[in-house]
N, C-alpha and C positions, 0 to 999 in steps of 0.2 A: 257395566253392571248395574240391574236397578237399585233403586233406593232400599227396596225390601229386598230379602234375601227368602223366599220360600222351597223346601222342601218335601221329603217323604213320600212323595207320593208312586204309584206302582202299578203294577196287573195283579188283580183279586181275582177269585172265583165270588161268585154270590152268597152272599152269608159273610163275608168273608171280614175285615178290619183294616185300620191304617190310621197313622197318625200323623199328620203334617204337621209342620215345625215355620215359624215362621220368624224369622231372626233382624228386628230392628235396631240389634248397638251400634249399628255408624251411626245413630242421633242418640243425644242426651235425653229428648224424649218426643218422641214419634205423634203422639197426638192424644187426646181423652177420649176415642174413637178408637178400637180396633176391629178388622171382621174379615171373615172369609168370603169371596166369590167364585162364581163356576161360570164357563161357559163353554159349552158342547158345541158342533159344528153346524151351522145354519140355524144357531137359536142366541137369544140376546144374553147380554151376562145378568145372573141374579144371584144376589145376595142367600150365602148360606147361614152364615153366623154372626155375630157381634159382641161384643163385651165392652162394656162403658170401663174403661181403666179405674175410673175414681168412685165410683158406688157397686161396683162388683156381678151389677146385672147382668143379664143375659140375653141375647135376642137369636130364634132360630125360625128357618124354613119352615112351610109346616111341615113338610115330606119328611125333613128333618129331625124330627120333636122324639125326642124317645132313644132315638139313634146315635145324632151326632153331640158334641160335647164341644164346647171352647170353654180354653182355660188360659190362664198365663204362665210364663216358662219359669224356671226357675233363676234366670238371669234378669237384670231390668225391664229389657227391654225384648220378651222374646213372648209368643202368642202360641198355641198347641191347638190343633182340632182335630179330638179323634172322632172315626167314622166306623161304627160298626152294623153289622148287617147291612153291608152294601149289596145295594140292585144295581142292574145294568140301566139302569136312569142316571146312576149317579157319576156316568164315563163322564168326563167334559174336560177340560184344564181347570184348573184348582188357583187361585190368586189369593194372596193374602193384601189388605192395603189398610193404611191408618189415618185417619180422619182431624182437625182442631177442633171437631166440631163435636160436641155432647152426644151421643147413642141417643138420645130421645127426639133430635133437630132431625133424624131421619137416618138411622144406621139401614136402612137398605136400599137409601138411594147412593148411586154411580157417585153423583155430582158431592155429594158430601164428601169424599177420599181426593185425599191431595198425594196420598203416597202408596205406588202398588211395588209388589212386588213379579218377579220375571214368569212367573206360573210354573206349576207342577201338575205334570198329567196323572191322574189316576182312570184306571179301567176296568171295569167292572165284566167280565166275561164268562162264560163255559168253556 
């Protein structure tokens, strides 16, 4: 099993919503920065959203601003990604990740993250 457990993916129609959950409860402190990445077939993995666990500052991919919202969970080591107004181009495998670096050091850099989830599929189609 992957260090982080991500879930909540599924199939929705354009304009629909999904809420992804990342469970990092296996760790006492997964990292200063946590985020979500996605990878579509034939494309490179890209950062979708990030949150600095210390300051609370959030980061988003340009195409997700106004539609996506990253937030901490109710438990110590959980993370949510609320996705609204989903579009077909949002279709991808989504992965949660944790970094022992600060988000300001590169929230959108794959190399900044050391813990990953197994991925949860998001499919947006009519």
